[in-house]
C-alpha positions, 0 to 999 in steps of 0.5 A, a space after each residue: 500500500 502506498 501512502 496518500 499525501 495531500 498538498 495544501 491546495 488538494 486538502 482545501 479542495 477536498 474539504 470544500 466538496 459535499 460529503 458524498 463526493 468526499 467519501 467517493 474520492 477518499 475510497 477511490 484513492 485508497 483503492 488505487 493506493 492498495 491495489 493499483 485499480 482505478 481509471 488512471 492515465 498519464 497526463 500529456 504535456 505535464 508531469 503526473 497522472 489523473 484518477 477519474 472518480 465519477 465526475 471528479 478528477 484527482 491530479 497526482 504524482 507518485 513514486 514507489 511509496 507515495 501518492 501526492 494529490 495535487 488537485 481535486 475537482 470536478 471535470 471541466 475544461 479548466 481541470 487540466 
């Protein structure tokens, strides 16, 4: 299992979401950290990855032991 770390901005983004969305995102991140399962793609034109959880996206970087969530938000044209 990888350790999940939130940047200050990502933690703020997560706190602003409704409870149901917050729970979905937390469960999705934990599932990815434990098993590697999830809708993850490498970002084009910049470093990092995105995890799709319903209508929300988590942009993150990862190494062998850590997942660093950088941005959490609803999918819009300005997400990436």
